[in-house]
C-alpha positions in Angstrom: -86.1 17.9 -34.1 -84.7 14.4 -34.9 -86.4 11.7 -36.9 -85.7 8.0 -37.2 -84.6 6.4 -40.5 -87.5 4.5 -42.1 -85.7 2.7 -44.9 -85.5 -1.1 -44.7 -82.5 -3.4 -44.3 -82.1 -5.4 -47.5 -81.3 -9.1 -47.5 -77.7 -9.9 -48.4 -76.8 -12.6 -50.9 -76.1 -15.2 -48.2 -79.5 -14.8 -46.6 -81.2 -14.9 -50.1 -79.3 -18.1 -50.9 -80.6 -19.8 -47.7 -84.1 -18.6 -48.5 -83.8 -20.1 -51.9 -82.4 -23.4 -50.6 -85.1 -23.8 -48.0 -87.9 -22.4 -50.1 -88.8 -19.5 -47.8 -91.5 -17.3 -49.4 -90.3 -13.9 -50.3 -90.8 -11.2 -47.6 -89.2 -8.1 -46.4 -86.4 -8.1 -43.8 -88.1 -7.2 -40.5 -84.8 -5.7 -39.2 -85.1 -2.1 -38.2 -82.2 0.2 -39.5 -81.9 1.9 -36.1 -82.5 1.2 -32.4 -86.2 0.9 -32.3 -88.1 2.1 -29.2 -89.1 -1.4 -28.3 -85.5 -2.6 -28.6 -84.3 0.3 -26.6 -86.7 -0.5 -23.8 -85.8 -4.2 -23.8 -82.0 -3.5 -23.7 -82.3 -1.8 -20.4 -84.5 -4.5 -18.9 -82.2 -7.4 -19.8 -79.6 -8.6 -17.3 -77.4 -10.1 -20.0 -75.9 -9.0 -23.3 -74.0 -11.3 -25.6 -71.5 -9.4 -27.8 -69.6 -10.3 -30.9 -66.7 -8.7 -32.8 -63.8 -9.6 -35.1 -60.2 -9.9 -33.9 -57.2 -8.6 -35.7 -57.2 -11.7 -37.9 -60.8 -11.2 -38.9 -62.1 -14.1 -36.8 -65.4 -13.6 -35.0 -65.6 -14.1 -31.2 -68.5 -14.0 -28.8 -68.8 -13.2 -25.1 -71.5 -12.4 -22.6 -71.6 -9.6 -20.1 -73.9 -8.5 -17.3 -75.5 -9.8 -14.1 -78.2 -7.1 -13.4 -80.6 -5.2 -15.6 -79.6 -1.6 -16.4 -75.9 -2.1 -17.2 -76.7 -1.5 -20.8 -78.7 1.8 -21.4 -79.8 3.8 -24.5 -78.2 7.2 -24.0 -79.2 9.0 -27.2 -80.9 8.2 -30.5 -79.5 4.8 -31.5 -76.6 5.0 -29.0 -76.2 2.3 -26.3 -73.8 2.6 -23.4 -72.5 -0.5 -21.7 -70.8 -0.5 -18.3 -69.9 -3.9 -16.9 -67.4 -5.8 -14.9 -65.5 -8.0 -17.3 -62.6 -10.4 -17.5 -59.9 -8.2 -19.0 -57.4 -11.1 -19.0 -59.0 -13.8 -21.2 -62.3 -12.4 -22.6 -61.6 -12.4 -26.4 -64.1 -9.6 -27.1 -62.6 -7.4 -24.4 -59.2 -8.1 -26.0 -60.4 -7.2 -29.5 -62.3 -4.1 -28.5 -60.7 -2.5 -25.5 -57.0 -3.4 -25.1 -54.2 -1.3 -26.4 -52.7 2.1 -25.5 -55.3 4.2 -27.3 -58.8 4.1 -25.9 -60.2 5.3 -29.3 -58.0 3.1 -31.5 -60.9 0.8 -32.4 -63.6 3.4 -33.1 -65.8 2.2 -35.9 -65.2 -1.5 -35.3 -68.2 -3.8 -35.9 -70.1 -4.9 -32.8 -73.1 -7.2 -32.7 -75.2 -7.9 -29.6 -78.1 -9.9 -28.2 -79.8 -8.4 -25.2 -81.5 -11.3 -23.5 -83.8 -11.9 -20.6 -83.8 -15.7 -20.1 -86.1 -15.6 -17.1 -88.9 -14.1 -19.2 -87.8 -15.5 -22.6 -87.2 -12.2 -24.3 -84.4 -11.1 -26.6 -83.5 -8.4 -29.2 -80.6 -8.5 -31.7 -78.4 -5.4 -32.2 -75.7 -4.4 -34.7 -73.6 -1.3 -34.9 -70.2 0.3 -34.7 -68.1 1.1 -31.7 -68.0 4.8 -30.9 -65.8 4.7 -27.8 -64.6 2.3 -25.2 -62.3 1.9 -22.3 -61.2 -0.7 -19.7 -60.3 0.4 -16.2 -58.6 -1.4 -13.3 -56.7 -4.0 -15.3 -57.7 -7.7 -15.5 -60.9 -7.6 -13.5 -62.0 -4.1 -14.2 -65.0 -2.2 -15.6 -65.5 -2.0 -19.3 -67.3 0.9 -20.9 -68.4 0.6 -24.5 -70.5 3.0 -26.5 -72.1 1.6 -29.7 -74.0 3.3 -32.4 -76.8 0.9 -33.4 -77.5 0.5 -37.1 -79.8 -2.5 -36.9 -82.2 -4.0 -34.3 -84.6 -6.9 -34.4 -86.8 -8.7 -31.8 -86.7 -12.5 -31.8 -89.1 -15.3 -30.7 -88.6 -17.1 -27.5 -89.0 -20.6 -28.9 -85.9 -22.5 -27.6 -85.0 -20.3 -24.6 -84.5 -22.3 -21.4 -85.4 -20.1 -18.4 -82.6 -18.9 -16.1 -82.8 -16.5 -13.1 -79.7 -14.3 -13.5 -77.9 -13.1 -10.4 -74.6 -11.1 -10.2 -71.4 -12.8 -9.1 -67.7 -11.8 -8.7 -65.4 -13.2 -11.3 -61.8 -14.3 -10.6 -60.6 -15.7 -13.9 -58.1 -18.5 -14.3 -57.1 -20.1 -17.6 -57.9 -23.8 -17.8 -56.9 -24.3 -21.5 -56.2 -22.4 -24.6 -55.9 -25.3 -27.0 -58.3 -25.9 -29.9 -58.4 -29.5 -28.6 -61.0 -29.3 -25.8 -60.1 -30.4 -22.3 -62.2 -33.0 -20.6 -63.8 -30.3 -18.4 -64.9 -28.4 -21.5 -66.3 -31.6 -23.1 -68.3 -32.1 -19.9 -69.6 -28.5 -20.0 -70.9 -29.1 -23.6 -72.6 -32.3 -22.4 -74.6 -30.2 -19.9 -75.0 -27.0 -21.8 -78.5 -26.0 -22.9 -77.6 -22.5 -24.1 -74.9 -21.0 -26.2 -74.3 -17.8 -28.2 -72.9 -17.4 -31.7 -71.5 -14.4 -33.6 -71.0 -14.3 -37.3 -70.4 -11.7 -40.0 -71.1 -10.9 -43.6 -67.7 -9.8 -44.6 -66.9 -6.4 -43.2 -70.4 -5.0 -43.7 -72.5 -6.5 -40.9 -72.5 -8.8 -37.9 -75.0 -10.9 -36.0 -75.1 -12.4 -32.5 -77.8 -14.8 -31.5 -78.5 -17.6 -29.1 -79.1 -21.3 -29.7 -80.9 -23.4 -27.0 -82.1 -27.0 -26.7 -82.0 -29.9 -24.3 -78.7 -30.4 -22.3 -76.1 -31.7 -24.7 -77.7 -30.6 -27.9 -74.2 -29.6 -29.1 -72.4 -32.8 -30.0 -68.6 -33.4 -30.2 -67.8 -35.3 -33.5 -64.0 -35.4 -32.9 -61.4 -33.9 -30.6 -57.9 -34.0 -32.1 -54.9 -31.8 -31.5 -55.7 -29.8 -34.7 -59.1 -28.7 -33.2 -62.3 -30.3 -32.0 -65.2 -30.6 -34.4 -68.8 -29.9 -33.1 -72.2 -30.4 -34.7 -75.4 -28.9 -33.5 -79.0 -29.0 -35.1 -80.8 -25.9 -36.3 -84.3 -26.3 -35.0 -87.3 -24.7 -36.8 -87.4 -21.0 -36.0 -88.5 -17.8 -37.6 -87.0 -18.7 -41.0 -85.0 -15.5 -41.4 -81.7 -17.4 -41.5 -79.6 -14.4 -40.7 -76.9 -16.3 -38.9 -76.8 -19.0 -41.5 -76.8 -16.4 -44.3 -73.7 -14.9 -42.8 -72.1 -18.4 -42.5 -72.9 -19.0 -46.2 -70.9 -16.0 -47.4 -68.3 -15.9 -44.5 -68.1 -19.5 -43.0 -66.5 -18.4 -39.7 -68.2 -18.1 -36.3 -67.4 -17.3 -32.7 -69.1 -19.0 -29.8 -69.4 -18.6 -26.1 -70.8 -21.4 -23.9 -71.5 -20.2 -20.3 -71.6 -22.5 -17.3 -74.5 -20.9 -15.4 -73.7 -23.0 -12.3 -70.0 -22.4 -11.8 -69.2 -19.3 -13.8 -66.8 -21.2 -16.0 -66.9 -20.1 -19.7 -65.8 -21.7 -23.0 -64.9 -19.3 -25.9 -64.1 -20.7 -29.3 -63.9 -19.6 -32.9 -63.6 -21.6 -36.1 -64.8 -22.5 -39.5 -68.4 -23.6 -40.2 -70.2 -25.9 -42.7 -74.0 -25.7 -43.2 -75.6 -29.2 -43.6 -79.0 -29.4 -45.3 -81.4 -32.2 -45.8 -79.7 -35.6 -46.4 -76.3 -34.2 -45.6 -77.6 -33.2 -42.1 -79.4 -36.4 -41.5 -76.3 -38.5 -42.5 -74.3 -36.9 -39.6 -77.1 -36.0 -37.1 -80.1 -38.2 -37.7 -83.5 -36.7 -37.5 -82.1 -33.3 -38.5 -83.0 -31.3 -41.6 -80.5 -28.5 -40.9 -77.3 -28.6 -38.9 -74.0 -26.7 -38.5 -70.6 -28.3 -38.2 -67.9 -26.3 -36.5 -64.1 -27.0 -36.7 -62.5 -25.1 -33.8 -59.4 -23.0 -34.8 -58.9 -21.4 -31.3 -60.5 -21.9 -27.9 -60.2 -20.4 -24.5 -61.6 -22.2 -21.5 -61.7 -20.1 -18.3 -62.5 -20.9 -14.7 -64.8 -18.4 -13.0 -64.7 -15.9 -15.8 -68.4 -14.8 -15.7 -69.8 -11.9 -13.7 -73.1 -13.7 -13.2 -74.8 -17.1 -12.4 -78.0 -18.5 -13.7 -80.5 -20.4 -11.5 -82.3 -22.9 -13.8 -86.0 -22.6 -14.5 -88.3 -24.3 -16.9 -86.8 -25.7 -20.1 -88.4 -24.7 -23.3 -91.4 -26.9 -24.0 -90.3 -26.9 -27.7 -87.0 -28.7 -27.0 -86.8 -32.0 -28.9 -84.8 -34.9 -27.5 -81.1 -34.9 -28.0 -80.1 -35.9 -31.5 -77.0 -38.1 -31.3 -74.3 -38.3 -34.0 -74.1 -41.4 -36.2 -70.6 -42.1 -34.9 -71.8 -42.1 -31.2 -72.5 -45.4 -29.6 -76.0 -46.3 -28.7 -76.7 -44.9 -25.2 -79.1 -47.2 -23.3 -81.4 -46.1 -20.6 -82.5 -42.8 -22.1 -86.2 -42.1 -22.1 -86.3 -42.3 -25.9 -84.6 -45.7 -26.0 -86.3 -47.3 -23.1 -89.8 -47.3 -24.4 -91.0 -45.6 -21.3 -91.8 -42.2 -22.9 -95.3 -41.2 -22.1 -97.8 -41.2 -24.9 -101.1 -39.4 -25.5 -103.9 -41.2 -27.4 -106.8 -39.3 -29.0 -110.1 -40.8 -27.7 -112.7 -38.1 -28.5 -113.1 -35.2 -30.9 -115.9 -32.5 -30.9 -116.5 -29.8 -33.5 -117.4 -26.6 -31.6 -117.3 -24.1 -34.6 -116.1 -24.6 -38.2 -112.6 -23.7 -37.0 -112.5 -24.7 -33.3 -112.4 -28.3 -32.0 -112.1 -30.0 -28.6 -109.9 -33.0 -28.3 -109.6 -35.5 -25.4 -106.5 -37.6 -24.9 -105.7 -40.5 -22.6 -102.2 -40.7 -21.1 -100.2 -43.9 -21.3 -97.1 -43.8 -19.0 -95.2 -46.2 -16.7 -94.9 -43.4 -14.2 -97.8 -41.3 -12.9 -98.0 -37.9 -14.6 -99.8 -35.0 -12.9 -100.5 -31.4 -13.9 -102.3 -28.4 -12.5 -105.2 -26.4 -13.9 -104.0 -23.6 -16.1 -100.9 -25.5 -17.4 -100.2 -26.4 -21.0 -99.3 -29.7 -22.6 -96.6 -30.2 -25.2 -97.1 -32.9 -27.8 -94.9 -34.1 -30.7 -96.5 -34.8 -34.1 -93.1 -35.3 -35.8 -93.7 -39.1 -36.4 -97.1 -38.4 -38.0 -96.3 -35.3 -40.1 -92.6 -35.4 -40.9 -92.3 -36.5 -44.5 -88.6 -37.2 -44.4 -85.6 -35.2 -45.3 -85.3 -33.4 -48.6 -83.3 -30.6 -50.0 -86.3 -28.9 -51.6 -90.1 -29.5 -51.1 -92.1 -27.3 -53.4 -95.4 -28.7 -52.3 -94.9 -27.8 -48.6 -91.9 -25.6 -48.0 -92.8 -24.7 -44.5 -92.5 -28.3 -43.4 -88.8 -28.4 -44.3 -87.8 -26.9 -41.0 -90.7 -27.8 -38.8 -90.2 -30.1 -35.8 -94.0 -30.5 -35.3 -93.8 -30.0 -31.6 -96.8 -28.0 -30.3 -98.0 -26.6 -27.0 -101.7 -26.4 -26.1 -103.4 -25.0 -23.0 -105.2 -27.8 -21.2 -108.9 -26.9 -21.0 -110.0 -29.5 -18.5 -109.6 -29.7 -14.7 -107.5 -32.6 -13.6 -109.7 -35.5 -12.6 -113.1 -33.7 -12.8 -115.8 -35.0 -15.1 -113.2 -37.1 -16.9 -110.8 -39.7 -15.5 -107.5 -38.5 -14.0 -105.4 -40.0 -16.8 -107.2 -37.9 -19.4 -107.1 -34.3 -20.5 -108.8 -32.0 -23.0 -107.5 -29.3 -25.3 -109.5 -26.8 -27.3 -107.7 -25.4 -30.4 -108.3 -23.3 -33.4 -107.3 -24.7 -36.8 -104.5 -22.6 -38.2 -101.5 -24.7 -39.2 -100.3 -28.2 -40.2 -100.7 -29.8 -36.8 -104.1 -28.4 -35.9 -105.2 -29.1 -39.5 -104.1 -32.7 -39.1 -106.0 -33.0 -35.9 -109.1 -31.5 -37.5 -109.0 -34.1 -40.3 -108.2 -37.2 -38.3 -111.0 -39.6 -37.2 -111.1 -40.2 -33.5 -111.5 -43.9 -34.3 -108.0 -44.0 -35.8 -106.5 -44.2 -32.3 -104.0 -41.5 -32.9 -101.0 -41.8 -30.5 -98.3 -39.1 -30.1 -95.4 -38.6 -27.7 -96.3 -36.4 -24.7 -93.3 -34.1 -24.0 -94.7 -32.9 -20.7 -96.9 -30.3 -18.9 -95.7 -26.9 -17.9 -96.5 -23.2 -17.2 -97.9 -21.4 -14.2 -100.9 -19.4 -15.4 -102.8 -19.8 -12.2 -105.7 -17.6 -11.2 -105.5 -16.8 -7.5 -108.5 -17.4 -5.4 -109.7 -15.4 -2.3 -112.4 -13.0 -1.3 -111.5 -10.3 -3.9 -112.9 -9.7 -7.3 -111.1 -11.6 -10.1 -111.1 -9.7 -13.4 -110.2 -11.8 -16.5 -109.8 -10.5 -20.1 -110.0 -13.0 -22.9 -109.7 -12.7 -26.6 -111.4 -15.5 -28.6 -110.0 -18.9 -27.6 -108.0 -17.1 -24.8 -110.9 -18.3 -22.6 -109.2 -21.7 -22.5 -106.9 -21.2 -19.4 -109.9 -20.0 -17.4 -112.1 -23.0 -18.3 -109.6 -25.4 -16.6 -109.7 -23.4 -13.4 -113.4 -22.7 -13.1 -114.0 -25.7 -10.8 -111.8 -24.1 -8.1 -113.1 -20.6 -8.5 -116.1 -18.8 -7.0 -117.7 -17.7 -10.3 -119.6 -15.0 -8.5 -116.3 -13.2 -7.8 -115.3 -13.5 -11.5 -115.6 -10.5 -13.9 -115.0 -11.9 -17.4 -114.5 -9.4 -20.3 -114.6 -11.6 -23.4 -114.0 -10.3 -26.9 -115.1 -12.7 -29.7 -115.9 -12.7 -33.3 -119.5 -13.5 -34.4 -118.0 -16.5 -36.3 -117.1 -18.1 -33.0 -120.5 -17.7 -31.4 -120.7 -21.5 -31.2 -117.8 -21.4 -28.7 -119.7 -19.1 -26.4 -122.8 -21.3 -26.7 -120.8 -24.4 -25.8 -119.1 -22.9 -22.8 -122.3 -21.3 -21.4 -124.0 -24.7 -21.7 -121.3 -26.3 -19.7 -121.1 -23.5 -17.2 -124.6 -22.0 -16.8 -123.4 -19.6 -13.9 -120.7 -18.0 -16.1 -122.9 -15.7 -18.2 -123.9 -13.8 -15.0 -120.2 -12.8 -14.5 -119.5 -12.1 -18.2 -119.5 -9.1 -20.5 -119.3 -10.3 -24.1 -118.0 -8.0 -26.8 -119.0 -9.4 -30.2 -117.5 -8.2 -33.5 -118.5 -8.8 -37.1 -122.1 -9.5 -36.3 -124.1 -10.7 -39.3 -127.2 -12.3 -37.8 -129.5 -14.4 -40.0 -132.3 -16.9 -39.3 -129.8 -19.8 -39.0 -128.0 -18.1 -36.1 -131.1 -16.5 -34.4 -131.8 -19.4 -32.1 -128.2 -19.6 -30.8 -128.1 -15.8 -30.4 -131.4 -15.7 -28.5 -130.2 -18.6 -26.2 -127.0 -16.7 -25.4 -128.8 -13.5 -24.8 -131.3 -15.1 -22.4 -128.5 -16.6 -20.3 -128.0 -13.4 -18.4 -124.8 -12.3 -20.1 -124.2 -8.6 -20.9 -123.8 -8.5 -24.7 -122.1 -5.5 -26.5 -121.9 -5.5 -30.3 -118.6 -3.8 -30.8 -114.9 -4.1 -30.0 -113.7 -3.8 -26.4 -112.6 -0.3 -25.4 -110.5 1.0 -22.5 -113.5 2.5 -20.7 -115.1 -0.9 -20.6 -112.6 -2.1 -18.0 -113.3 -0.8 -14.5 -109.9 -0.3 -13.1 -111.3 -0.1 -9.6 -112.3 -3.8 -9.6 -108.9 -5.1 -8.5 -105.2 -4.5 -8.4 -104.4 -7.9 -10.1 -105.9 -8.7 -13.5 -105.6 -11.8 -15.7 -105.3 -11.8 -19.4 -105.1 -14.3 -22.3 -105.4 -12.9 -25.8 -103.7 -12.5 -29.1 -100.8 -10.2 -29.6 -102.7 -7.1 -30.8 -105.4 -7.2 -28.1 -102.9 -8.1 -25.4 -100.8 -5.0 -26.3 -103.9 -2.8 -26.0 -105.0 -4.3 -22.7 -101.6 -3.9 -21.1 -101.6 -0.2 -22.1 -105.1 0.2 -20.6 -104.1 -1.5 -17.4 -100.9 0.5 -16.7 -100.3 0.6 -12.9 -102.1 -2.8 -12.4 -100.4 -6.2 -12.0 -101.3 -8.2 -15.1 -100.8 -11.9 -15.1 -100.9 -13.2 -18.6 -100.2 -16.2 -20.7 -96.7 -15.7 -22.2 -96.4 -18.5 -24.8 -97.3 -16.6 -28.0 -95.1 -18.7 -30.3 
């Protein structure tokens, strides 16, 4: 009988130094010291795997393999086997791991990885040691690599731009191997919205991760014969700073920038410099944290990838491109032209002590439309960003916060309110929602509207529509009720007694909804002050159950397609209960 290691992975001195610099509250490293079951499952579902290793000179390089899910598979406890068509001629990771006369010559070599599913915005980081590897059929052959995983960690999807990955045949040709980037490589960087970076903490561990943003988020500061210099912003993330922690102790990194359209690929390695606070803003305005890379070696390859990526929705969290101070003003951009759409707060309602409804009016030179069930992304950076600083003891979380937030729209376009207005319903739980809760609607709050997105659409027809909601997860349904036959709806709604006012508000607005609803109420503490509201809800015709939702409460025979919007814990339980059913759920949990 085998058992998994349960010890934790300690922070190393570089990570601890970044945490100290950026005032991150102390916490345990969430990295698992083995291949966790969740990571193992995701590895085999991802069509791409970015890899990193060190070359004979100790320089990190990155690459990206794949094209179809299943090319990377867990084969034993903490062992992953990769079999992929690769570019054996120019891929620097292939060269570092798999070339030479002895197939086992590099056993024990450090290998970092990032299994990534861009289409569904999922990823998991891996680190381990090479067990075995081989390369068959020469330059365009199949690589096999077996890695013993020593660390794994799931990551958030915040800046991942969606791509539908399809396999392709590579036929690599070298365009340039100079550290001075060619015009074609510069043009690729101007379009790229995704790159991958590998770094190491000496000879003890490695890390591969992705960075995403708007096209062109990586900026070229200079491009001389001695090597191009690039700068990119570090947007607010999970605040682990594992990559930056490596760069603090070992300021070297390897990058790969794929061209998802053509199959071209740019590899480069070089020295790095972490820029914090005023140092970052002095080079890349509006940035609190940035990385400068001086390229020591680069390889630009035509048609070197075994996949292509069909573009999907960009991340709603992407800020606008941040230009270097040495770049000339670029006219005609949305940010410069004054044509960026704005949202003005015109009404605010308290529903419960922690839940409010806000109505905004859109101001835009061009008509903006959205569909019921979509979300809106708003930027509160101008209102809440207090400027750049090296330390901020009073509010450390704001040091790396871009204040861009996404909210599900709770109103139907053009119904009951004008077509240029929309409503959101939010729970107060952070700096942005706290700011909204405090502000007076008469203050004429105006914020940039980054756009509408998402596709959480409840299909209509003659069949029963089962919908499971947890708390404020009712919101996507509210926007779509006008186009649904409520008699076909079966709503299973779990809610805390503290949010009973939300139930009362919604049932007042939609008096037919209680007849289609089973309400699960937790933490019930009924007193005289709540009795009238409780009695009113009970008399509406709703089925009320004073306990948590359980698996047997969901009648699986109702339908083959279910809809779900809930917090992480409840969502996980519901998905386990609905195995075998098609579950459409809101997937923006960050």
